[in-house]
N, C-alpha and C positions, 0 to 999 in steps of 0.2 A: 572558575572556568578557565580554560588552557589558551582559546586561542583568540586575535587580537578582530572584531569588528571588521576592521577594512579589512580580516583574505573573508572573510563571511560576505561582505558587499564585491571586492573584487570576483568570485566566485560566483554574484547572485550579475556580477554588470551592471550593478546600481550600483549609484554611490546614494546615501542619504544623506538628507539634506535640514534633516532634524533631529542631531541623536539621541535625543530624551525618545521619539521616534521610535528604533529600532530596539533600543536598551530598552522598553514597555513590551513589546514584540516578543523581546528572547526572554523574559520575567516570569518565573512558575511562580504561584499564586503559594509556595511554601516556602517561597523567599521572603516571605512576612516583611513587602515594601508598599506603599499606599495606590502601587498603584500593579499590575502581573497583566499580561492576554489572552485574558477568557476574552475584552472584547474586543479585541481584533480579528480572533478568532472565530466570535462569533461572526462580524463583517466578512472576513476572510471564506472563508464555508459557505457562504453566501457569493461572494464575487465566484470561487470558483466553477462553481456552479455555473452562474452566467455562461464564464468563459470557457467553459468544457460541452457545454448544451449548446453554445453557435462556433465551434471549430467543429465539433460531430458533425451543428446541420451545414454545416459548407461543408466537407470532410465524405461526406456521402446522400448526395444530392440527390438521393434514390431510392433512400433506404423508409419505410415506416418508425413511423412515430416508438411504439413498441420496441423493435429492434436497436434506435436510438439511443431508449431508453436506460435497455438493458446495456452498451455500452458503456454510457455516461455512472451507470451505477459500480462496474467491476472499475472503472479510473476514479472517481469520486467515493471518497472509505478510508475507513481510517487504516486501512494495509495500504492501498495507495498513494497512501498520502506520506507513510511512515516508509516508502521506500522512497519516495522523492524526497524526504528529510533526509536519509545515510546518504545517498547520494552524493547532495554539498553537505555532510558531516556536518550537520546541523545542529546534536547533541553537545559537537563539544561548545558550543559558546553560547547553551542556556544558563543561568541564571540560575539555580536550586539553590533550594539548601543543606548543609552537610546529612541533615538524614535523608532526605530522599535522595541528596548522590547517594548513601551509602548503601539504601538502598534499590541500590541501578536502576533510578528517575532517566541514565544520558539513555539509556537502551530499550525505554521504556516508549512504545508500538500510540501510545494513544498521548504519552506526553508530544512525544518526534511531531506524529499526526500535528496533535495542535499548533505548535511550535508551526509546523509553515504553515497551515490555514493566519493564522496570524501574522508572518511575513510578509504574503500574497494578502493582508489587510491593508499591511501598512503601508505600503509598496503603491495599491491600490489609496489610501486615501491623499499621500505624499503625492503623488504623477499618475492621478485618474487611471482607466478602466484599460486602455492599449501598454500601458508599459506592464501592468501586472499579467495580461493577455500572454503577453513577448520573453516573464518570464516564466509562467508555469507551461507555456506551451514547450516551450524549449527544452523544461526537464520532463513533462512527460515525452517528448518523441524521442528525446536519449536515453533514457531509460521501456523503452515500447520497442523493442525492434518491428513492429506489427500492432494495429494498432483494428483489431477489428471485428467482430461479434461472435465467428469462431477461434480466433487465437483467447481472443477475452470470455471468454459465456461457455467456454467448452465446458461445459459437466460431462466428463468423463467416468463418474460412475452410471450412468443414465447410458450413455452406450456402455463399458462391460458388464453392468445390466444383461441387457439389449441381443448382447455376442453372446452369451451363457446360456440367459435361456433358448438361443434359438441352435444354440449349438450343445449343451449340455443337460435341457427339462429342468438347470433351476438356478440359485441367484449368489453370486462371488457371496464371499466373509470375510470379514476385517477383521481381524486383531489387534491388538496391544502388543509389540514384541517388545518395549521398554519405554521408559521416560529418561530423560532426565535434567537438567541444569535446574535451579534455583525456580519459586513461586514464579518469579517473573520473567523469568529466560528461559520456560518449559519447554523442550522439542518434545513430541511423541517420533515415535518408526512404528508403525505397522505393514505389517502380510498383508496382502490379496490372498488368499484362498477358496480352491475355487477343481468343486471336486475329490479334496482335504489332500489337494497339492499348493503349494505356496508358491505361485507365478513371479508376485514380488515384493520388495518391499520399498517405503520411500519414510526421508522423515521429511517436519512438517513440524511448524511454529505454535498448529494445535491439528487435533483427532478431524479434524476437520481437509483440510489443507493436509496434511498425510495422506491422508484414503484418495485426496481425489490426485497427485502423483504419481501412488505408487496405482489407480486402476491404470491412468495415461500409461504405465506402465506395463502393464497387463494388457492393455488394447493391443499394445506393440507388436507384443511376443504372439497372443493370438493374430493377431492381421498375418505378423509373417509365418507360422507353421500354415496361415490358408495357402500361401505364397506354391 
């Protein structure tokens, strides 16, 4: 661990009353202590579900349950919490075994996501829902420029398929151009092909993410060509 807990507290805008609680929240099971952050992670997961649910309920008073559920699902997941954890450099503070650290543990999305949930669980346990809500919503709003059904849950692959079927009478093809990095930090480069022509490429942490980003680029290109 390269940074002090005080630095993390300054970033969060919250000073823990019980140091052992924040240490527990930052302790991965590989560190081999009598405690780890899994119980706090469990609690934090439930707390974040409630916090985000209430936030969306108030933010979108006219949205139906189905829409709210989709927006919440796009925020309350490993990818979303991994992003929030990275925004506060949470990986720098986690207690890990040497083996886990050498295996890239500080960069693993699952490990970072779990630690973020544990931190929120610890804040809730010590200072209640309002303080946990304040910290979580502040980070969510800082890291999402726009929170809406369109921006968070837009399926560009479906949009592109509808466009290509209408314009060309066929569906796009996605091809893996390259994959890079070790297993725990793998990146995929995908190309989208329409009528034998490459329209766009994108890189993502998974094939699915790269496909969506390539599809988004292709949608923009097709819209511009039709203007």
